[in-house]
VEXKOLTOR-536952 format. One record per residue: residue in one letter; y negated, x negated, z of N, C-alpha, C in turn. Coordinates in Angstrom, 2 decimals. Layout:
> A:Y:X:Z:Y:X:Z:Y:X:Z
...
// end
This chain:
> M:-79.40:-87.69:107.40:-79.66:-88.12:106.04:-81.16:-87.98:105.76
> S:-81.68:-88.85:104.94:-83.11:-88.84:104.66:-83.48:-87.63:103.80
> A:-84.67:-87.14:104.01:-85.16:-85.99:103.26:-85.27:-86.31:101.78
> L:-85.67:-87.52:101.46:-85.82:-87.92:100.06:-84.47:-87.96:99.35
> K:-83.46:-88.43:100.04:-82.12:-88.46:99.45:-81.62:-87.03:99.22
> D:-81.89:-86.14:100.17:-81.53:-84.73:99.99:-82.24:-84.13:98.78
> R:-83.52:-84.48:98.63:-84.30:-83.98:97.49:-83.71:-84.48:96.18
> L:-83.31:-85.74:96.15:-82.71:-86.30:94.95:-81.41:-85.56:94.60
> R:-80.60:-85.30:95.61:-79.33:-84.59:95.35:-79.57:-83.18:94.85
> S:-80.53:-82.47:95.43:-80.80:-81.10:94.96:-81.42:-81.12:93.56
> D:-82.26:-82.13:93.27:-82.83:-82.26:91.93:-81.76:-82.61:90.90
> L:-80.73:-83.35:91.32:-79.62:-83.64:90.42:-78.89:-82.36:90.05
> T:-78.64:-81.52:91.03:-77.98:-80.25:90.77:-78.81:-79.40:89.82
> T:-80.11:-79.35:90.06:-81.02:-78.58:89.19:-81.01:-79.13:87.77
> A:-81.04:-80.45:87.63:-81.04:-81.07:86.30:-79.73:-80.81:85.58
> L:-78.62:-80.83:86.31:-77.33:-80.55:85.68:-77.26:-79.10:85.20
> K:-77.75:-78.18:86.01:-77.75:-76.77:85.62:-78.65:-76.52:84.42
> A:-79.76:-77.27:84.36:-80.71:-77.11:83.25:-80.28:-77.92:82.02
> R:-79.19:-78.66:82.14:-78.67:-79.51:81.06:-79.70:-80.55:80.60
> D:-80.44:-81.08:81.58:-81.42:-82.14:81.34:-80.70:-83.47:81.53
> A:-80.14:-83.99:80.45:-79.28:-85.17:80.53:-80.03:-86.41:81.02
> L:-81.25:-86.62:80.54:-82.00:-87.81:80.93:-82.32:-87.80:82.43
> R:-82.83:-86.67:82.92:-83.15:-86.57:84.35:-81.89:-86.71:85.20
> A:-80.82:-86.07:84.79:-79.57:-86.14:85.56:-79.05:-87.57:85.61
> S:-79.04:-88.26:84.48:-78.51:-89.63:84.47:-79.41:-90.57:85.28
> T:-80.71:-90.35:85.23:-81.64:-91.19:85.99:-81.45:-90.98:87.49
> I:-81.32:-89.73:87.90:-81.13:-89.44:89.33:-79.77:-89.97:89.80
> R:-78.75:-89.84:88.95:-77.44:-90.40:89.31:-77.53:-91.90:89.53
> M:-78.26:-92.57:88.63:-78.43:-94.01:88.73:-79.12:-94.38:90.06
> V:-80.13:-93.64:90.44:-80.84:-93.91:91.69:-79.93:-93.64:92.89
> L:-79.20:-92.55:92.86:-78.30:-92.25:93.96:-77.22:-93.33:94.10
> A:-76.75:-93.86:92.98:-75.78:-94.96:93.02:-76.40:-96.20:93.64
> A:-77.65:-96.49:93.28:-78.34:-97.65:93.85:-78.56:-97.46:95.36
> I:-78.84:-96.24:95.78:-79.01:-95.94:97.20:-77.69:-96.14:97.93
> S:-76.61:-95.65:97.35:-75.28:-95.82:97.96:-74.92:-97.29:98.08
> T:-75.24:-98.06:97.06:-74.98:-99.50:97.09:-75.77:-100.16:98.21
> A:-77.03:-99.77:98.37:-77.87:-100.34:99.42:-77.34:-99.95:100.80
> E:-76.77:-98.75:100.92:-76.25:-98.30:102.21:-75.05:-99.12:102.66
> V:-74.24:-99.59:101.73:-73.04:-100.34:102.11:-73.23:-101.85:101.99
> A:-74.42:-102.28:101.57:-74.70:-103.71:101.47:-74.83:-104.30:102.87
> G:-74.46:-105.53:103.01:-74.56:-106.18:104.31:-73.26:-106.09:105.07
> T:-73.34:-106.35:106.35:-72.12:-106.42:107.16:-71.64:-105.05:107.61
> T:-72.55:-104.09:107.80:-72.15:-102.75:108.23:-72.82:-101.70:107.37
> A:-72.11:-100.61:107.14:-72.67:-99.50:106.39:-73.69:-98.79:107.28
> R:-74.75:-98.28:106.65:-75.78:-97.58:107.42:-76.42:-96.51:106.55
> E:-77.05:-95.58:107.20:-77.79:-94.52:106.51:-79.22:-95.02:106.28
> L:-79.70:-94.90:105.06:-81.05:-95.38:104.75:-82.09:-94.36:105.20
> S:-83.21:-94.87:105.69:-84.34:-94.01:106.04:-85.11:-93.68:104.77
> D:-86.07:-92.77:104.88:-86.90:-92.43:103.72:-87.64:-93.65:103.19
> E:-88.09:-94.52:104.10:-88.80:-95.73:103.68:-87.88:-96.66:102.89
> D:-86.62:-96.77:103.34:-85.65:-97.60:102.63:-85.34:-97.01:101.25
> V:-85.22:-95.70:101.19:-84.96:-95.03:99.91:-86.14:-95.26:98.96
> L:-87.36:-95.22:99.49:-88.53:-95.50:98.66:-88.50:-96.93:98.13
> D:-88.03:-97.87:98.96:-87.90:-99.26:98.50:-86.93:-99.34:97.32
> V:-85.80:-98.65:97.42:-84.81:-98.65:96.34:-85.41:-98.02:95.08
> L:-86.12:-96.90:95.27:-86.76:-96.24:94.12:-87.77:-97.17:93.45
> G:-88.55:-97.87:94.26:-89.54:-98.80:93.71:-88.89:-99.91:92.91
> K:-87.78:-100.46:93.43:-87.07:-101.52:92.72:-86.51:-101.00:91.40
> E:-85.96:-99.79:91.41:-85.40:-99.23:90.19:-86.50:-98.95:89.16
> A:-87.64:-98.46:89.62:-88.76:-98.20:88.71:-89.25:-99.51:88.10
> K:-89.31:-100.56:88.91:-89.74:-101.86:88.40:-88.76:-102.38:87.35
> K:-87.47:-102.18:87.58:-86.46:-102.57:86.59:-86.70:-101.85:85.27
> R:-87.02:-100.57:85.35:-87.26:-99.79:84.13:-88.49:-100.30:83.38
> R:-89.57:-100.60:84.11:-90.78:-101.11:83.46:-90.50:-102.45:82.78
> E:-89.79:-103.33:83.48:-89.49:-104.65:82.91:-88.57:-104.52:81.70
> A:-87.59:-103.62:81.77:-86.69:-103.43:80.64:-87.45:-102.87:79.44
> A:-88.39:-101.97:79.69:-89.20:-101.41:78.59:-90.00:-102.51:77.91
> E:-90.57:-103.41:78.70:-91.32:-104.53:78.13:-90.41:-105.43:77.30
> A:-89.21:-105.69:77.82:-88.27:-106.55:77.10:-87.82:-105.91:75.79
> F:-87.55:-104.61:75.82:-87.13:-103.92:74.60:-88.27:-103.86:73.58
> T:-89.49:-103.69:74.08:-90.64:-103.69:73.18:-90.79:-105.05:72.52
> A:-90.65:-106.10:73.31:-90.76:-107.46:72.77:-89.62:-107.75:71.80
> G:-88.47:-107.13:72.01:-87.32:-107.33:71.14:-87.28:-106.37:69.96
> D:-88.38:-105.66:69.74:-88.50:-104.71:68.62:-87.43:-103.63:68.68
> R:-87.25:-103.04:69.87:-86.32:-101.93:70.07:-87.08:-100.76:70.68
> P:-87.97:-100.13:69.91:-88.85:-99.10:70.47:-88.11:-97.89:71.04
> E:-86.95:-97.51:70.48:-86.23:-96.34:70.98:-85.68:-96.60:72.38
> L:-85.18:-97.81:72.62:-84.69:-98.14:73.96:-85.84:-98.33:74.95
> A:-86.94:-98.88:74.47:-88.11:-99.04:75.33:-88.63:-97.67:75.78
> Q:-88.63:-96.71:74.87:-89.11:-95.35:75.20:-88.19:-94.71:76.24
> K:-86.89:-94.90:76.10:-85.93:-94.34:77.08:-86.21:-94.92:78.47
> E:-86.45:-96.22:78.54:-86.74:-96.85:79.83:-88.05:-96.32:80.41
> R:-89.06:-96.12:79.56:-90.34:-95.56:80.04:-90.15:-94.14:80.54
> D:-89.31:-93.36:79.85:-89.04:-91.99:80.29:-88.34:-91.98:81.65
> E:-87.40:-92.89:81.84:-86.73:-92.99:83.14:-87.70:-93.40:84.23
> A:-88.60:-94.34:83.91:-89.60:-94.77:84.90:-90.52:-93.61:85.28
> A:-90.85:-92.76:84.30:-91.70:-91.59:84.59:-90.99:-90.62:85.53
> I:-89.69:-90.45:85.35:-88.93:-89.58:86.25:-88.92:-90.16:87.66
> L:-88.72:-91.47:87.76:-88.72:-92.11:89.08:-90.09:-92.04:89.74
> A:-91.15:-92.06:88.93:-92.51:-92.00:89.48:-92.76:-90.68:90.21
> D:-92.02:-89.62:89.86:-92.16:-88.34:90.55:-91.80:-88.44:92.02
> Y:-90.95:-89.41:92.37:-90.47:-89.56:93.75:-91.22:-90.62:94.53
> L:-92.04:-91.40:93.85:-92.78:-92.48:94.50:-94.17:-92.01:94.90
> P:-94.76:-92.64:95.92:-96.14:-92.28:96.29:-97.09:-92.64:95.15
> A:-98.23:-91.98:95.11:-99.21:-92.21:94.05:-99.65:-93.67:94.03
> A:-99.74:-94.22:92.83:-100.12:-95.62:92.69:-101.60:-95.79:92.99
> L:-101.94:-96.96:93.50:-103.34:-97.29:93.78:-104.02:-97.75:92.49
> S:-105.28:-97.40:92.34:-106.05:-97.88:91.20:-106.46:-99.33:91.43
> D:-106.93:-99.99:90.37:-107.38:-101.37:90.50:-108.54:-101.48:91.49
> A:-109.43:-100.49:91.47:-110.58:-100.50:92.38:-110.12:-100.37:93.84
> E:-109.12:-99.52:94.08:-108.61:-99.35:95.44:-107.93:-100.64:95.94
> V:-107.17:-101.28:95.05:-106.54:-102.55:95.42:-107.60:-103.60:95.73
> A:-108.65:-103.66:94.90:-109.73:-104.63:95.12:-110.40:-104.38:96.46
> A:-110.62:-103.12:96.81:-111.25:-102.80:98.09:-110.36:-103.21:99.27
> I:-109.06:-102.96:99.16:-108.13:-103.34:100.23:-108.11:-104.86:100.39
> V:-108.10:-105.58:99.26:-108.08:-107.04:99.31:-109.38:-107.57:99.92
> T:-110.52:-106.98:99.54:-111.81:-107.40:100.09:-111.83:-107.24:101.60
> D:-111.32:-106.10:102.09:-111.24:-105.87:103.54:-110.32:-106.89:104.21
> A:-109.20:-107.19:103.56:-108.24:-108.14:104.13:-108.82:-109.55:104.19
> V:-109.57:-109.94:103.17:-110.20:-111.27:103.17:-111.19:-111.36:104.32
> A:-111.97:-110.31:104.51:-112.94:-110.29:105.61:-112.22:-110.30:106.97
> Q:-111.15:-109.52:107.08:-110.41:-109.42:108.33:-109.76:-110.76:108.69
> A:-109.27:-111.47:107.67:-108.62:-112.76:107.91:-109.63:-113.89:108.06
> G:-110.89:-113.62:107.76:-111.91:-114.66:107.81:-111.62:-115.75:106.80
> A:-111.14:-115.34:105.64:-110.66:-116.30:104.65:-111.65:-116.57:103.53
> A:-112.84:-116.04:103.62:-113.82:-116.24:102.55:-114.15:-117.72:102.42
> G:-114.02:-118.24:101.20:-114.35:-119.63:100.93:-113.25:-120.63:101.26
> E:-112.12:-120.17:101.78:-111.03:-121.10:102.11:-110.13:-121.40:100.93
> G:-110.22:-120.60:99.88:-109.39:-120.83:98.70:-107.94:-120.42:98.93
> M:-107.05:-121.10:98.22:-105.64:-120.72:98.22:-104.94:-120.96:99.56
> K:-105.52:-121.74:100.44:-104.90:-121.97:101.75:-104.74:-120.67:102.52
> A:-105.62:-119.72:102.25:-105.60:-118.45:103.00:-104.78:-117.37:102.31
> M:-104.17:-117.68:101.19:-103.43:-116.67:100.41:-102.36:-115.98:101.26
> G:-101.57:-116.74:101.99:-100.49:-116.16:102.80:-101.00:-115.21:103.86
> R:-102.08:-115.59:104.54:-102.65:-114.72:105.58:-103.15:-113.42:104.97
> V:-103.87:-113.52:103.86:-104.44:-112.33:103.23:-103.32:-111.43:102.71
> M:-102.31:-112.01:102.05:-101.20:-111.20:101.53:-100.44:-110.52:102.67
> G:-100.34:-111.19:103.82:-99.69:-110.59:104.98:-100.40:-109.34:105.47
> I:-101.72:-109.33:105.32:-102.51:-108.16:105.72:-102.43:-107.07:104.65
> V:-102.46:-107.48:103.38:-102.52:-106.52:102.26:-101.18:-105.83:102.02
> Q:-100.08:-106.58:102.05:-98.78:-106.04:101.67:-98.39:-104.74:102.36
> P:-98.51:-104.62:103.70:-98.13:-103.35:104.33:-98.97:-102.17:103.85
> Q:-100.20:-102.42:103.44:-101.10:-101.35:103.01:-100.80:-100.86:101.60
> V:-100.25:-101.75:100.75:-100.03:-101.38:99.35:-98.56:-101.23:99.00
> K:-97.68:-101.41:99.98:-96.24:-101.40:99.73:-95.81:-100.13:98.99
> G:-95.18:-100.32:97.84:-94.68:-99.20:97.05:-95.74:-98.47:96.26
> R:-96.99:-98.86:96.41:-98.07:-98.14:95.72:-98.82:-99.01:94.73
> A:-98.50:-100.32:94.69:-99.15:-101.22:93.75:-98.19:-102.34:93.40
> D:-98.31:-102.86:92.19:-97.47:-103.95:91.73:-97.85:-105.23:92.47
> G:-96.85:-105.92:93.02:-97.10:-107.13:93.79:-97.82:-108.21:93.01
> G:-97.48:-108.33:91.72:-98.14:-109.33:90.88:-99.61:-109.06:90.71
> A:-99.96:-107.78:90.53:-101.37:-107.40:90.37:-102.14:-107.63:91.67
> V:-101.49:-107.35:92.80:-102.13:-107.57:94.10:-102.37:-109.06:94.31
> A:-101.36:-109.88:94.02:-101.50:-111.33:94.18:-102.61:-111.87:93.28
> A:-102.69:-111.36:92.05:-103.75:-111.80:91.13:-105.13:-111.45:91.68
> E:-105.26:-110.28:92.27:-106.54:-109.87:92.84:-106.90:-110.74:94.05
> V:-105.91:-111.07:94.88:-106.16:-111.94:96.03:-106.62:-113.30:95.54
> K:-105.94:-113.85:94.54:-106.34:-115.16:93.99:-107.76:-115.11:93.43
> R:-108.07:-114.02:92.74:-109.41:-113.88:92.17:-110.46:-113.87:93.26
> Q:-110.21:-113.11:94.32:-111.20:-113.00:95.38:-111.30:-114.27:96.24
> L:-110.22:-115.02:96.30:-110.26:-116.27:97.07:-110.84:-117.41:96.24
> G:-111.09:-117.14:94.96:-111.73:-118.13:94.13:-110.78:-119.20:93.59
> A:-109.51:-118.84:93.47:-108.54:-119.82:92.96:-108.46:-119.79:91.45
// end
């Protein structure tokens, strides 16, 4: 079993003992999503730590998007709950990259791909180099926007 999944289970026990309802429900939700991912597909399998991080990232993204939707729908109490859940999930995710760090990674990738001045034709090559470096640590939309900016699109 993955170490991260073990950590989630022990943190669930701790949250239940501390009567921290929000943390407990958030961790339960993540563990359910992990279990669903384990049985998805043709055969059941045990997820690695990297796979568990992917599930955590997807769940955190869902929380951010839901918070935005609730804010747009004038439901601040529900938006705050979603933001609180996202903050709990952030404890388990690797530290996010700053905009400057993403820009530096993209600049290196453009140079590595020899894509300077090629415009949008080189977007796929550059993203292929950047994605493994920023996976789980930066929003894909923000990375794509930075690549487009640097390619002059």
